[in-house]
GUVODREN-219048 format. One record per residue: x, y, z of N, C-alpha, C in turn; residue in three letters; residue number from 1. Coordinates in pm, whole numbers. Layout:
! residues N
((X Y Z) (X Y Z) (X Y Z) "ALA" NUM)
...
! end
This chain:
! residues 265
((1836 13086 10008) (1963 13136 9968) (1992 13118 9826) "MET" 1)
((1980 12998 9786) (2025 12947 9651) (1955 13027 9556) "LYS" 2)
((1835 13075 9556) (1760 13152 9469) (1830 13287 9449) "ASN" 3)
((1854 13350 9560) (1922 13483 9549) (2061 13481 9497) "TYR" 4)
((2132 13401 9541) (2274 13346 9482) (2256 13336 9332) "ILE" 5)
((2163 13270 9282) (2147 13228 9132) (2126 13382 9070) "PHE" 6)
((2046 13457 9136) (2034 13587 9082) (2151 13673 9094) "THR" 7)
((2237 13675 9207) (2350 13740 9199) (2457 13703 9100) "ILE" 8)
((2482 13576 9100) (2599 13531 8995) (2528 13534 8847) "LEU" 9)
((2410 13517 8838) (2354 13530 8687) (2367 13673 8651) "SER" 10)
((2325 13775 8730) (2348 13906 8705) (2478 13945 8682) "VAL" 11)
((2580 13886 8743) (2706 13920 8729) (2750 13873 8582) "LEU" 12)
((2662 13822 8508) (2688 13778 8368) (2606 13851 8276) "THR" 13)
((2565 13988 8305) (2493 14062 8198) (2541 14194 8186) "VAL" 14)
((2489 14270 8083) (2516 14418 8073) (2591 14408 7927) "LEU" 15)
((2569 14534 7860) (2622 14530 7728) (2668 14668 7694) "SER" 16)
((2768 14682 7620) (2815 14812 7548) (2905 14763 7433) "CYS" 17)
((2899 14866 7325) (2986 14848 7206) (2999 14974 7132) "SER" 18)
((3014 14974 6989) (3046 15081 6921) (2983 15115 6791) "VAL" 19)
((3004 15204 6714) (2960 15291 6629) (2934 15234 6475) "ARG" 20)
((2933 15301 6384) (2928 15263 6235) (2794 15242 6205) "LYS" 21)
((2761 15278 6067) (2624 15252 6010) (2647 15189 5889) "THR" 22)
((2535 15133 5837) (2547 15078 5707) (2407 15047 5628) "ALA" 23)
((2403 15046 5503) (2285 15029 5425) (2217 14912 5500) "ASP" 24)
((2097 14908 5505) (2015 14788 5560) (1906 14691 5453) "THR" 25)
((1962 14713 5337) (1896 14646 5231) (1917 14498 5249) "LYS" 26)
((1824 14416 5210) (1831 14268 5238) (1963 14214 5151) "PRO" 27)
((2026 14131 5221) (2154 14066 5165) (2159 13921 5174) "VAL" 28)
((2238 13861 5105) (2254 13707 5128) (2283 13662 5277) "SER" 29)
((2213 13564 5324) (2234 13516 5459) (2303 13380 5458) "THR" 30)
((2363 13333 5332) (2451 13222 5325) (2577 13221 5274) "THR" 31)
((2588 13342 5202) (2717 13350 5135) (2819 13413 5227) "GLU" 32)
((2937 13365 5255) (3039 13414 5342) (3077 13548 5286) "SER" 33)
((3122 13627 5381) (3193 13755 5338) (3350 13740 5310) "LEU" 34)
((3388 13796 5209) (3523 13764 5187) (3609 13881 5247) "LYS" 35)
((3567 14002 5272) (3628 14095 5337) (3591 14127 5478) "ASN" 36)
((3613 14039 5567) (3574 14046 5700) (3670 14100 5815) "SER" 37)
((3798 14163 5764) (3870 14206 5858) (3823 14327 5938) "ASN" 38)
((3744 14420 5884) (3682 14511 5965) (3586 14455 6065) "VAL" 39)
((3519 14364 6037) (3426 14303 6125) (3500 14256 6249) "PHE" 40)
((3592 14167 6222) (3680 14104 6336) (3752 14190 6413) "PHE" 41)
((3817 14311 6350) (3873 14417 6430) (3783 14477 6526) "ASP" 42)
((3663 14516 6461) (3566 14579 6558) (3528 14508 6684) "GLU" 43)
((3495 14381 6648) (3449 14297 6775) (3545 14262 6865) "ILE" 44)
((3673 14257 6818) (3765 14231 6922) (3846 14356 6971) "LYS" 45)
((3784 14470 6948) (3849 14586 7031) (3812 14582 7184) "LYS" 46)
((3928 14625 7255) (3907 14621 7405) (3810 14726 7456) "PRO" 47)
((3756 14718 7555) (3689 14811 7624) (3750 14937 7667) "SER" 48)
((3692 15054 7632) (3758 15176 7660) (3663 15262 7761) "ASP" 49)
((3668 15246 7889) (3597 15314 7980) (3667 15305 8108) "PHE" 50)
((3645 15376 8210) (3692 15357 8341) (3585 15293 8433) "GLN" 51)
((3461 15337 8443) (3367 15274 8521) (3226 15307 8464) "ALA" 52)
((3136 15204 8507) (3007 15220 8455) (2904 15180 8584) "ILE" 53)
((2825 15272 8617) (2731 15225 8715) (2576 15235 8655) "LYS" 54)
((2511 15118 8683) (2364 15092 8627) (2289 15071 8740) "ILE" 55)
((2169 15141 8722) (2056 15097 8802) (1970 15018 8724) "ASN" 56)
((1921 14902 8803) (1839 14808 8713) (1722 14770 8818) "SER" 57)
((1620 14716 8737) (1522 14601 8788) (1545 14472 8736) "LYS" 58)
((1548 14360 8830) (1583 14234 8796) (1464 14138 8809) "ILE" 59)
((1423 14073 8712) (1327 13967 8746) (1383 13825 8714) "ASP" 60)
((1374 13742 8816) (1449 13600 8777) (1344 13498 8783) "ALA" 61)
((1333 13410 8693) (1234 13307 8690) (1302 13181 8687) "LYS" 62)
((1291 13114 8788) (1375 12989 8833) (1276 12872 8882) "THR" 63)
((1145 12894 8869) (1064 12804 8929) (1011 12815 9078) "GLY" 64)
((1088 12903 9132) (1049 12956 9270) (1035 13087 9270) "ASN" 65)
((955 13140 9367) (938 13266 9389) (1033 13372 9425) "PHE" 66)
((1099 13467 9332) (1181 13579 9372) (1134 13703 9325) "ILE" 67)
((1114 13793 9442) (1061 13912 9410) (1122 14017 9296) "PRO" 68)
((1070 14101 9250) (1156 14185 9168) (1247 14266 9234) "THR" 69)
((1370 14259 9205) (1481 14335 9271) (1530 14459 9225) "LEU" 70)
((1538 14562 9297) (1623 14679 9247) (1782 14654 9266) "ASP" 71)
((1848 14688 9171) (2012 14672 9165) (2085 14801 9137) "ALA" 72)
((2197 14810 9206) (2296 14892 9145) (2413 14810 9120) "VAL" 73)
((2460 14815 8981) (2557 14731 8913) (2675 14814 8894) "ILE" 74)
((2798 14801 8940) (2900 14880 8920) (3015 14797 8845) "TYR" 75)
((3055 14837 8727) (3177 14780 8651) (3290 14881 8650) "ILE" 76)
((3413 14821 8721) (3527 14915 8713) (3640 14836 8600) "GLU" 77)
((3660 14903 8497) (3721 14818 8389) (3830 14734 8436) "ASN" 78)
((3825 14607 8405) (3950 14526 8427) (3960 14494 8598) "GLY" 79)
((3884 14546 8673) (3916 14538 8818) (3801 14461 8899) "GLN" 80)
((3681 14508 8897) (3573 14443 8960) (3432 14477 8914) "LYS" 81)
((3329 14382 8938) (3223 14398 8906) (3127 14406 9044) "ILE" 82)
((3061 14507 9070) (2997 14503 9205) (2852 14528 9206) "TRP" 83)
((2785 14457 9301) (2638 14473 9277) (2571 14476 9410) "MET" 84)
((2445 14557 9432) (2391 14555 9557) (2236 14529 9523) "ASN" 85)
((2186 14448 9583) (2035 14395 9565) (1931 14440 9658) "LEU" 86)
((1817 14492 9631) (1735 14544 9733) (1594 14493 9701) "THR" 87)
((1527 14426 9796) (1384 14364 9765) (1303 14466 9848) "ALA" 88)
((1196 14536 9788) (1116 14626 9843) (1216 14740 9885) "VAL" 89)
((1227 14763 10019) (1310 14863 10068) (1422 14803 10154) "ILE" 90)
((1443 14682 10150) (1534 14611 10244) (1659 14554 10145) "LEU" 91)
((1789 14586 10190) (1886 14515 10135) (1885 14380 10132) "GLN" 92)
((1890 14289 10026) (1876 14168 10025) (2009 14090 10012) "ALA" 93)
((2095 14142 9925) (2212 14066 9892) (2306 14165 9840) "ALA" 94)
((2449 14124 9842) (2536 14193 9778) (2654 14093 9726) "ARG" 95)
((2710 14140 9610) (2808 14049 9552) (2907 14130 9472) "GLY" 96)
((3030 14051 9458) (3152 14129 9382) (3222 14020 9313) "ILE" 97)
((3270 14041 9183) (3365 13967 9114) (3476 14030 9091) "ALA" 98)
((3582 13978 9096) (3738 14015 9063) (3791 13889 9002) "THR" 99)
((3904 13946 8939) (4007 13843 8874) (4025 13719 8970) "PRO" 100)
((4016 13732 9088) (4045 13608 9175) (3924 13533 9206) "GLN" 101)
((3791 13581 9176) (3689 13502 9189) (3561 13567 9225) "GLY" 102)
((3448 13508 9266) (3333 13567 9313) (3286 13546 9457) "ILE" 103)
((3230 13670 9501) (3185 13670 9650) (3064 13708 9648) "LYS" 104)
((2980 13657 9757) (2839 13745 9776) (2782 13683 9914) "GLY" 105)
((2682 13764 9962) (2624 13723 10098) (2474 13765 10090) "TYR" 106)
((2408 13680 10145) (2263 13701 10161) (2206 13745 10298) "TYR" 107)
((2149 13873 10299) (2147 13935 10444) (2040 13854 10527) "LYS" 108)
((1932 13801 10460) (1814 13755 10545) (1850 13626 10631) "LEU" 109)
((1931 13537 10566) (1954 13411 10631) (2100 13428 10686) "ASP" 110)
((2174 13530 10668) (2310 13547 10708) (2396 13438 10662) "LYS" 111)
((2414 13429 10541) (2497 13319 10466) (2566 13392 10359) "THR" 112)
((2695 13341 10331) (2764 13390 10222) (2842 13296 10143) "TYR" 113)
((2893 13324 10021) (2965 13235 9939) (3099 13308 9907) "ILE" 114)
((3200 13230 9884) (3340 13272 9834) (3406 13173 9743) "ASP" 115)
((3417 13192 9629) (3449 13098 9518) (3529 13134 9415) "SER" 116)
((3598 13042 9347) (3659 13084 9222) (3545 13083 9104) "ASP" 117)
((3573 13095 8962) (3476 13116 8871) (3427 12965 8844) "PHE" 118)
((3453 12872 8901) (3400 12747 8865) (3252 12748 8915) "SER" 119)
((3207 12827 9006) (3077 12836 9053) (2985 12894 8932) "TYR" 120)
((3030 13006 8876) (2968 13069 8765) (2974 12977 8645) "LEU" 121)
((3083 12919 8613) (3057 12803 8495) (2967 12700 8515) "ASN" 122)
((2943 12649 8641) (2860 12539 8674) (2712 12604 8662) "LYS" 123)
((2685 12730 8702) (2561 12787 8691) (2517 12819 8557) "LEU" 124)
((2607 12852 8463) (2579 12869 8335) (2600 12756 8229) "LEU" 125)
((2667 12641 8305) (2671 12513 8225) (2780 12529 8112) "ASN" 126)
((2874 12609 8129) (3004 12625 8052) (3114 12601 8117) "VAL" 127)
((3228 12615 8051) (3360 12597 8126) (3476 12704 8112) "ASN" 128)
((3439 12810 8031) (3539 12883 7994) (3529 13029 8070) "PHE" 129)
((3429 13061 8154) (3428 13190 8212) (3537 13230 8309) "ILE" 130)
((3607 13320 8300) (3687 13392 8378) (3646 13542 8398) "ASP" 131)
((3743 13615 8471) (3701 13762 8476) (3703 13818 8351) "TYR" 132)
((3796 13805 8279) (3785 13895 8143) (3683 13844 8049) "ASN" 133)
((3671 13720 8037) (3542 13661 7951) (3413 13716 8012) "SER" 134)
((3404 13714 8154) (3287 13775 8203) (3264 13915 8174) "LEU" 135)
((3364 13992 8193) (3348 14139 8159) (3319 14162 8034) "GLN" 136)
((3376 14093 7929) (3335 14105 7803) (3181 14064 7759) "ASN" 137)
((3148 13967 7837) (3000 13925 7837) (2915 14028 7886) "LEU" 138)
((2942 14080 7995) (2868 14195 8047) (2870 14324 7956) "LEU" 139)
((2968 14352 7875) (2983 14443 7799) (2916 14441 7656) "LEU" 140)
((2869 14326 7664) (2799 14301 7509) (2921 14259 7414) "GLY" 141)
((3040 14234 7455) (3132 14217 7366) (3151 14060 7348) "LYS" 142)
((3238 14023 7247) (3252 13875 7210) (3322 13807 7339) "THR" 143)
((3280 13725 7399) (3338 13673 7541) (3380 13532 7497) "PHE" 144)
((3356 13469 7382) (3399 13345 7352) (3520 13359 7260) "ILE" 145)
((3631 13292 7277) (3738 13283 7179) (3688 13280 7029) "PRO" 146)
((3736 13363 6940) (3692 13358 6811) (3828 13364 6735) "VAL" 147)
((3843 13265 6640) (3935 13238 6549) (3872 13258 6403) "ASP" 148)
((3904 13359 6327) (3843 13388 6204) (3826 13272 6105) "GLU" 149)
((3928 13171 6118) (3920 13061 6037) (3826 12951 6074) "ASP" 150)
((3783 12967 6183) (3683 12874 6250) (3548 12901 6242) "ASN" 151)
((3502 13020 6203) (3383 13075 6196) (3346 13131 6054) "PHE" 152)
((3213 13118 6038) (3144 13162 5894) (3075 13301 5917) "ASN" 153)
((3111 13400 5846) (3041 13518 5856) (2953 13562 5758) "LEU" 154)
((2831 13604 5773) (2733 13632 5672) (2661 13761 5719) "THR" 155)
((2609 13823 5624) (2522 13934 5643) (2360 13893 5641) "GLN" 156)
((2286 13972 5685) (2150 13955 5677) (2086 14097 5678) "ASN" 157)
((1944 14109 5683) (1895 14241 5680) (1904 14313 5817) "ALA" 158)
((1946 14235 5936) (1963 14317 6065) (2107 14347 6096) "GLN" 159)
((2192 14276 6018) (2342 14307 6035) (2433 14185 5991) "GLY" 160)
((2479 14133 6084) (2576 14011 6076) (2538 13872 6164) "PHE" 161)
((2586 13762 6113) (2567 13656 6185) (2709 13564 6172) "THR" 162)
((2755 13531 6299) (2871 13460 6302) (2836 13312 6373) "LEU" 163)
((2874 13215 6274) (2844 13063 6308) (2971 12990 6302) "VAL" 164)
((2997 12917 6402) (3104 12814 6413) (3098 12706 6286) "SER" 165)
((3201 12700 6217) (3214 12597 6115) (3199 12461 6156) "LYS" 166)
((3240 12434 6285) (3261 12316 6332) (3254 12313 6487) "LYS" 167)
((3236 12209 6558) (3222 12209 6695) (3351 12287 6744) "MET" 168)
((3339 12394 6838) (3462 12462 6892) (3499 12391 7022) "GLN" 169)
((3596 12339 7030) (3660 12271 7164) (3719 12391 7246) "LYS" 170)
((3676 12397 7370) (3740 12493 7472) (3789 12431 7600) "ILE" 171)
((3918 12420 7613) (3968 12356 7739) (4000 12455 7844) "THR" 172)
((3960 12428 7963) (3977 12519 8077) (3983 12431 8195) "GLN" 173)
((4103 12456 8278) (4117 12383 8398) (4110 12230 8374) "ASN" 174)
((4184 12183 8271) (4161 12038 8233) (4033 11969 8190) "GLY" 175)
((3937 12063 8187) (3810 12011 8115) (3778 12060 7979) "LYS" 176)
((3756 11992 7878) (3738 12011 7752) (3587 11992 7722) "THR" 177)
((3525 12107 7650) (3387 12092 7619) (3376 12145 7466) "SER" 178)
((3270 12091 7391) (3257 12134 7257) (3113 12199 7242) "GLU" 179)
((3124 12305 7156) (2999 12403 7152) (2984 12424 7006) "TYR" 180)
((2860 12451 6969) (2817 12502 6848) (2762 12657 6897) "ASN" 181)
((2820 12734 6818) (2800 12872 6855) (2750 12938 6756) "ILE" 182)
((2661 13043 6780) (2582 13139 6697) (2593 13272 6767) "VAL" 183)
((2625 13382 6687) (2641 13511 6743) (2593 13620 6634) "MET" 184)
((2486 13685 6680) (2430 13807 6590) (2479 13934 6639) "ASP" 185)
((2501 14017 6532) (2538 14165 6547) (2459 14249 6466) "TYR" 186)
((2437 14382 6496) (2363 14469 6431) (2479 14533 6343) "ASP" 187)
((2410 14651 6245) (2527 14698 6167) (2615 14778 6231) "TRP" 188)
((2601 14811 6358) (2690 14896 6439) (2803 14791 6510) "ASN" 189)
((2789 14662 6471) (2892 14576 6536) (2862 14537 6680) "PHE" 190)
((2720 14595 6723) (2683 14568 6862) (2620 14419 6865) "ASN" 191)
((2670 14347 6987) (2630 14198 6992) (2466 14203 7019) "LEU" 192)
((2392 14143 6955) (2238 14140 6977) (2199 13996 7035) "THR" 193)
((2256 13884 7010) (2209 13757 7039) (2334 13667 7043) "HIS" 194)
((2331 13576 7146) (2432 13447 7150) (2346 13332 7181) "VAL" 195)
((2395 13239 7100) (2330 13096 7138) (2445 13005 7143) "LEU" 196)
((2484 12948 7251) (2580 12870 7285) (2513 12719 7322) "LEU" 197)
((2564 12613 7246) (2507 12474 7275) (2623 12397 7289) "SER" 198)
((2606 12315 7398) (2701 12217 7434) (2632 12085 7364) "ASP" 199)
((2743 12040 7271) (2689 11924 7211) (2687 11790 7289) "ILE" 200)
((2751 11775 7402) (2758 11662 7489) (2662 11653 7575) "MET" 201)
((2588 11765 7613) (2479 11756 7718) (2345 11822 7658) "THR" 202)
((2353 11890 7548) (2221 11959 7494) (2202 12085 7575) "ASN" 203)
((2292 12130 7675) (2245 12247 7761) (2299 12359 7662) "ASN" 204)
((2197 12473 7678) (2220 12586 7618) (2229 12710 7706) "GLN" 205)
((2307 12810 7654) (2318 12943 7719) (2269 13052 7614) "LEU" 206)
((2170 13123 7624) (2121 13210 7524) (2101 13347 7588) "GLU" 207)
((2161 13459 7535) (2159 13591 7566) (2114 13700 7464) "ILE" 208)
((2017 13765 7503) (1964 13873 7385) (1976 14009 7464) "ASN" 209)
((2048 14119 7379) (2058 14237 7415) (1971 14326 7329) "TYR" 210)
((1888 14438 7366) (1804 14526 7307) (1795 14657 7368) "SER" 211)
((1725 14736 7298) (1686 14869 7317) (1809 14957 7380) "ASN" 212)
((1895 14960 7286) (2026 15034 7331) (2028 15194 7347) "ARG" 213)
((2108 15229 7426) (2124 15386 7417) (2272 15412 7435) "GLU" 214)
((2304 15513 7357) (2444 15554 7328) (2471 15680 7423) "ILE" 215)
((2569 15642 7518) (2622 15759 7624) (2785 15732 7624) "LEU" 216)
((2823 15865 7621) (2988 15864 7619) (3049 15776 7504) "ASN" 217)
((2965 15787 7388) (3024 15697 7276) (3017 15551 7303) "ASN" 218)
((2938 15512 7388) (2921 15358 7412) (2777 15322 7415) "ILE" 219)
((2751 15213 7343) (2607 15177 7321) (2580 15069 7436) "SER" 220)
((2475 15100 7516) (2436 15020 7628) (2312 14977 7619) "LEU" 221)
((2273 14844 7646) (2136 14795 7634) (2065 14833 7749) "PRO" 222)
((1939 14878 7742) (1848 14884 7837) (1768 14753 7882) "LYS" 223)
((1767 14671 7797) (1716 14536 7818) (1804 14427 7787) "ASN" 224)
((1806 14334 7890) (1902 14220 7868) (1821 14093 7922) "VAL" 225)
((1826 13986 7847) (1775 13851 7872) (1860 13747 7874) "LYS" 226)
((1875 13666 7974) (1978 13563 7987) (1871 13427 8004) "ILE" 227)
((1894 13337 7915) (1824 13203 7927) (1927 13091 7923) "ILE" 228)
((1902 13011 8041) (1999 12895 8078) (1914 12776 8074) "ILE" 229)
((1940 12687 7970) (1846 12573 7951) (1918 12430 7982) "LYS" 230)
((1884 12361 8059) (1914 12250 8102) (1811 12148 8098) "THR" 231)
((1779 12065 8207) (1661 11980 8214) (1543 12055 8240) "ASP" 232)
((1571 12184 8276) (1460 12297 8305) (1514 12415 8240) "LYS" 233)
((1428 12531 8250) (1483 12658 8178) (1456 12770 8288) "THR" 234)
((1585 12845 8301) (1592 12960 8400) (1608 13084 8313) "ASP" 235)
((1544 13184 8370) (1558 13302 8285) (1595 13440 8394) "GLU" 236)
((1677 13526 8335) (1705 13644 8419) (1674 13753 8326) "ILE" 237)
((1597 13849 8363) (1565 13966 8291) (1591 14089 8357) "LEU" 238)
((1685 14170 8282) (1725 14307 8345) (1656 14419 8259) "LEU" 239)
((1610 14519 8330) (1567 14660 8269) (1660 14761 8332) "GLU" 240)
((1749 14794 8261) (1861 14911 8295) (1790 15035 8276) "ASN" 241)
((1774 15098 8397) (1683 15236 8391) (1763 15359 8398) "THR" 242)
((1897 15341 8440) (1988 15470 8448) (2135 15421 8439) "LYS" 243)
((2207 15490 8358) (2362 15459 8332) (2438 15588 8377) "PHE" 244)
((2545 15558 8466) (2629 15679 8531) (2775 15628 8513) "ASP" 245)
((2869 15749 8471) (3001 15712 8436) (3092 15750 8537) "PHE" 246)
((3042 15780 8652) (3129 15839 8767) (3155 15712 8848) "SER" 247)
((3297 15723 8919) (3331 15628 9000) (3263 15618 9145) "THR" 248)
((3265 15518 9226) (3178 15513 9346) (3251 15409 9416) "MET" 249)
((3223 15423 9553) (3256 15340 9660) (3192 15188 9654) "GLU" 250)
((3259 15106 9674) (3197 14957 9645) (3236 14871 9774) "THR" 251)
((3177 14919 9893) (3205 14829 10017) (3160 14691 9995) "PRO" 252)
((3226 14604 10060) (3203 14461 10061) (3272 14394 10178) "TYR" 253)
((3208 14347 10277) (3272 14273 10398) (3156 14195 10453) "SER" 254)
((3177 14063 10464) (3086 13976 10527) (3083 13986 10678) "VAL" 255)
((2965 14008 10746) (2973 14023 10894) (3008 13891 10948) "PRO" 256)
((3071 13889 11082) (3133 13803 11158) (3049 13686 11190) "ALA" 257)
((2925 13707 11200) (2817 13601 11246) (2764 13537 11121) "ASN" 258)
((2808 13562 11000) (2751 13495 10866) (2823 13356 10846) "TYR" 259)
((2739 13259 10797) (2798 13118 10768) (2810 13096 10631) "THR" 260)
((2929 13037 10597) (2963 13019 10458) (2881 12899 10413) "LYS" 261)
((2821 12913 10290) (2741 12822 10222) (2811 12761 10084) "THR" 262)
((2767 12646 10056) (2809 12589 9918) (2688 12567 9828) "GLU" 263)
((2705 12604 9696) (2590 12600 9603) (2604 12464 9525) "ILE" 264)
((2523 12375 9525) (2529 12233 9463) (2448 12230 9335) "LYS" 265)
! end
């Protein structure tokens, strides 16, 4: 059960989209701060503009235990819910849903389920700040970490832009304060390409890479997403997004009466 729930919750932390704009890709300084950075910060803070996105994906999870390649349908309804259905071979394996109230999921093969607030997901990712809004921004490839222009150094490079925290960023959530060193890379179109979040107290890291984007409905969506969670071991979630659809769909979720609630430790 734990391995499938790891996949459900981790996959609820992936996906990406962003916006436009082109620029000259000639080599530029990677150390000198940009003085005119208003356009950059305005772009990366723009709210998402879509009603719903449905994604067909193939998911591979590397956790040290065998998990087969999973076929997934992931549906994001802007500001409301993130729903997914996982199938192993031809059999439904699991289903999960995230809303502003928390995260739920059930595993069909052993008839167990979870029902939690976002502390589950924060514990899984070894961070302390994920709520529904930051989760959706993370899924959309948007900046999901609080960014104050005064606390970050913005530079250009041959691939686009790099945003680095000038000092350890303190984030307090539910009475817990953590300090992070943060590095985020963006391409010339202001699409997030790489995030490295390091907890200086524990040396845990969360790393996310977005690549191979496709532009649909003026939205840049990644076809490949890689999440790396580094603690005393390294877990990886790899997504290959094969199809995008902007139509709305039904998202049934109900736990059968004979399922048993389980806790992830």
